[in-house]
C-alpha positions in Angstrom: -13.7 15.6 5.6 -12.4 13.9 2.6 -14.6 11.7 0.9 -12.5 8.5 0.2 -13.1 7.7 -4.5 -14.1 4.6 -5.4 -11.6 3.7 -8.3 -12.8 0.2 -10.8 -10.6 -1.6 -12.9 -11.3 -4.7 -15.2 -11.2 -7.0 -12.3 -11.0 -4.7 -9.0 -12.9 -2.2 -7.1 -10.8 -0.2 -4.6 -12.8 1.6 -2.2 -12.9 2.8 1.4 -12.3 0.3 4.0 -15.6 -0.3 6.2 -15.3 -0.9 9.7 -17.7 -4.0 9.7 -14.7 -5.7 7.8 -12.3 -5.4 10.5 -11.9 -8.8 11.6 -11.5 -9.6 7.8 -8.7 -7.2 8.1 -6.9 -8.6 11.2 -7.1 -11.9 9.5 -5.5 -10.6 6.4 -2.6 -8.8 8.2 -2.3 -12.2 10.1 -0.9 -14.4 7.7 2.6 -15.2 8.0 3.7 -15.3 4.5 2.3 -11.7 3.7 4.5 -10.4 6.6 7.7 -12.3 5.2 8.6 -8.5 4.1 6.7 -6.2 6.0 8.2 -6.3 9.3 8.5 -10.2 10.0 5.8 -11.1 12.7 2.4 -10.8 12.3 0.9 -7.8 14.3 -1.5 -8.3 17.2 -5.0 -7.5 16.8 -4.2 -4.5 18.5 -1.3 -3.3 16.4 -3.8 -4.4 13.0 -6.4 -2.1 14.5 -4.0 0.9 14.8 -2.9 0.3 11.3 -6.4 0.3 10.3 -7.4 3.5 11.5 -3.9 4.9 10.6 -4.7 3.9 6.8 -8.2 5.2 6.9 -7.3 8.3 8.9 -4.9 9.7 6.8 -7.8 10.3 3.9 -9.1 13.0 6.7 -6.0 14.8 7.6 -3.9 14.3 4.1 -6.5 13.7 1.4 -5.1 10.5 0.9 -4.6 6.9 2.3 -5.3 3.1 1.8 -7.7 1.7 -0.4 -9.4 -1.9 0.4 -8.9 -3.8 -3.0 -12.0 -5.6 -3.5 -12.3 -8.6 -6.4 -15.4 -7.4 -8.9 -16.3 -11.0 -9.6 -16.3 -12.5 -6.0 -16.9 -9.2 -3.9 -14.0 -10.7 -1.4 -11.2 -8.4 0.0 -7.9 -9.3 -1.9 -5.4 -6.6 -0.5 -5.2 -3.1 0.1 -3.1 -0.4 -1.8 -2.5 3.6 -1.7 -0.6 6.0 -0.1 0.8 7.2 3.5 2.9 9.6 5.0 4.1 8.0 8.1 6.9 10.0 9.4 9.2 7.0 9.5 12.5 7.4 11.4 14.5 6.8 8.6 17.2 8.7 6.8 16.8 9.0 3.6 13.1 9.8 4.2 9.9 9.6 2.7 8.0 12.1 4.8 6.2 14.5 2.7 6.3 12.0 -0.5 3.2 10.1 -1.3 4.7 6.6 -0.1 3.1 4.0 -2.2 2.1 0.7 -0.9 0.3 -2.5 -1.7 -0.6 -5.7 -0.4 -2.0 -9.0 -1.7 -3.1 -12.0 0.0 -0.5 -14.7 -0.3 -2.8 -16.9 -2.0 -3.6 -14.4 -4.9 -0.7 -13.3 -5.5 0.8 -13.5 -9.0 -2.2 -12.6 -11.0 -1.5 -9.2 -11.6 -3.7 -7.6 -8.8 -1.0 -5.2 -7.4 -0.1 -4.0 -10.5 -3.7 -3.3 -11.6 -4.5 -1.8 -8.2 -1.7 0.5 -8.0 -1.9 1.8 -11.3 -5.6 2.8 -10.5 -4.1 4.4 -7.3 -1.3 6.5 -9.2 -3.8 7.5 -12.0 -5.7 8.8 -9.4 -2.8 10.5 -7.4 -1.4 12.0 -10.5 -4.9 14.0 -10.9 -5.4 14.6 -7.6 -1.5 15.3 -6.5 0.0 16.2 -9.7 3.3 18.1 -8.1 3.5 15.5 -5.3 6.5 13.1 -5.5 5.8 9.3 -5.2 8.4 6.8 -3.4 8.3 3.7 -2.0 10.5 1.1 0.3 10.8 -2.6 -0.5 12.6 -5.2 1.2 15.8 -6.0 -1.1 14.3 -9.8 -1.2 11.0 -9.1 -2.5 11.4 -9.6 -5.8 7.6 -9.7 -7.0 6.9 -6.2 -5.2 10.0 -4.7 -7.1 8.9 -5.6 -10.4 5.5 -4.1 -9.6 7.3 -1.1 -8.9 9.1 -0.9 -12.0 6.1 -1.6 -14.0 4.3 1.4 -12.5 6.9 3.4 -13.1 9.1 3.4 -10.0 13.1 3.5 -10.2 15.6 2.9 -7.3 17.1 5.7 -5.8 19.4 4.2 -3.2 18.6 2.4 0.2 17.5 3.4 3.8 17.4 1.6 6.9 14.4 1.2 8.9 13.6 -0.5 12.0 16.7 -2.6 11.8 16.7 -3.7 7.9 18.0 -2.1 4.9 15.4 -1.4 2.4 15.3 -0.2 -1.2 14.0 3.3 -1.8 12.6 3.7 -4.9 11.1 7.2 -7.0 8.3 7.2 -9.5 9.2 9.3 -12.3 6.4 10.2 -14.6 
């Protein structure tokens, strides 16, 4: 079993998800504005449970996963960020890479939390998985996430089609 690290930034703590926070996690993913660029419809509670287990279970099997993002000043969960390998049925694929992702509660977007969190996660991954390629896929209309990706070193390498939508595919250059 991999120990999930805790990362601290100026304003945030990136840490393991906690089972007793699942109801808050489900409420987080039930925000229509958050889902606008991540599949469209808010997931069911069952789908959110599967996401929760998938994201945390990757730590055990792959040595990486998603961190809960906690605001240091308030202790509230503001989002999540990290890495996954979802074996997505798409071409080109992100399989075998550290597919990088982040989500911040819509009411807190625009404060730099995503950039701050993903920079900390990438710094950890660069030390832990130095030879691993990083990718991400982003809806082409999600300008804020495309800006975050650019700030942390991702560059567009093409497009990929996934679940009925075309997405920008990016790769991080060290």
